[in-house]
N, C-alpha and C positions, 0 to 999 in steps of 0.2 A: 055333698051330703051333710046332713046335720049329725051332730054327735051329742050323746047324752052327757050331762055335766059330770057324772061319775067317770065316764070314759075320758073326758077332757082332763080330769085330775090325774088319771092314769098316765097321761102323756106329760104331766108336769105343767099343764097350761092353766092351772087355777089362778095364777097371778095375772092373767090377761095377756100373756105373751104367746107368740106362735111357738109351737113345739113339734117335734117329730119323734117317732119311735119305730123300731124295727121289730119284726117278728118272723119266725121261720115256721112254715107249714109245709109238710111233705117235701122237704129239701129246697123249697122255693123261698126266697127272701122277699118279703113285702114290707113296704114302708108306709106308715100312716103319718101324714102331715096334718096338723090341727092349727086353726087360727080361730080366735074367739069371735070374729065377725063372720068369717066365711065358712067355718065348720071344718069338716074332715075331708081330706083328699087321700086316696089310696093309690100307691104306685107299685108296679112290679119292679123289683130290683132296687138298688140303692140310688137315690137321686144324686146327680152330679152337684158340684159346688154351685154351678150356675143355676140349676133348678132350685136349690135351697135358697139362694139369694133372691131369685124371682119370687118365690113363695113368700119370703120374709118381707120384701118390698111391696109387692103387688100380688097378693094371693088370688085376686080376681082372674088373673091369667091362667090359673091352674084349675079353676072350678068348672068352667064350661057353662053351657046353657041348656043342655038337652033334657035333664031330669026335672021332675017337679020340685025336688028339694033345691036344686041349683037356681031354678027360676024364683022360688020363694026367697032364697038368700039374696039374689040380685034385687028383687023388689024391696026387701028390707034395707039394703044398702042405698038404693036410689031414693028411698023415701025418708031421707035424713036431712036435717038443716045444714049439715056440713057439705053435702053434695049441692044443695040449692045455693048456698053461699059461694061455693066454688064456681058454679055456673055464672052467677052474677059477676064475680070477679073477672072471669074470662070475657064476658060480654063487655064490661067496662073497659078492659084493656084493648079489646078489638075496636071499640068505639074511639078510644084515644088514638090508636094507631091510624084509623081511618080519618080522624079529624085533622091530622097533620099530613095527610096524603101518603101514608106509609111510614114505616119505621125510619127514624132519622139515621144519619150516618153513624157508624160505630165510634167515631171520634167524639160525637155529641152524646151518645148513649150506648154504652157497651153491652147493655142488656137486651138489645134488639127491641126497642120500644119507641114511644112518642117523645116529643121534646119536653123540656122542663116547663115551658109556657103552657103546653096543653095539660100537663099534670096539674099545674096551678089553676087553670081554668076549670078543671074537673073537680077541684076541691082539695088539693094537697094541703097538708098542714103548713100554715104560714102564720107564725106568731104575730107578726105586725098586723096582718089582716084580722086576726082573732081579737087582739087587744085594742087596736085603733079603730077598726071598722065594725066591730061587733059580729064578725062572721063566725059565730060559735059552732056552726055546723061543720066547720073545718076540723073540729076535734073528733068527729065520727067518720066523715067520708074517706079519710086515708085508709081505713080498713078495707075498702074496696079497690084501692089503687095499687098498681104495681108498675115499676119503672120499665119493665119489658118482659118478653117471653121467658127469658132465663129466670128472672125473679119470680114470675108467676108459677113456672113449672116446679121450682124448688119449694115454694110455699104449698102448692097443691099436693105434692108428694107427702109432706108432713101432715097437712090438713086432712087429706082424705084417709090417710093411714091411721093417724092418731085421733083426729076429730070424730070420725065415725065410730071408732072403738069406744071413746069416752061417751059419746052421745048414746050409744046402745047400753052402756053400763049405768050411766046417770039418769037417762031419760031425756026426752026432747026439751022439756021446760027448763030443767036445771042447766043443761048444756047451753041453751040460749042465754040464760041469765049470766053464766060465767063468761 
């Protein structure tokens, strides 16, 4: 569900951070969790430490898909450049892994990904190739490359959590420029 800005401030979420607040009504304890991107989620009882951690890391798991407000929130999330860039990065990693016939041995790449040669062929930053061969595009393509699944998952966690929040606060054009 969406929350009005004044109610977000009541939860201490005006700084852009996720927040939670408790309230008692009729002897029942209800908890309101708020996230600037995903809005408000109400729970009966007090959330466990695991539920609070899941909400802080990935509030999308607490929102659901059934209501019109949750569908609108999901559409707003999916219609961001941060999500599009994340999808491109995942496709590029999958193509790199497929190009070398699967992930290489953990002794060659502990991050569960392609070989160094494949990454170089896909445009990894290589100062010698940039300076001597004029392959200036290698200054941009590393933004799409990841050494493996573990590297990609770590980056996506931060990119989707922080990137979407900043994109919604700054606007799409400014976020892309930065």
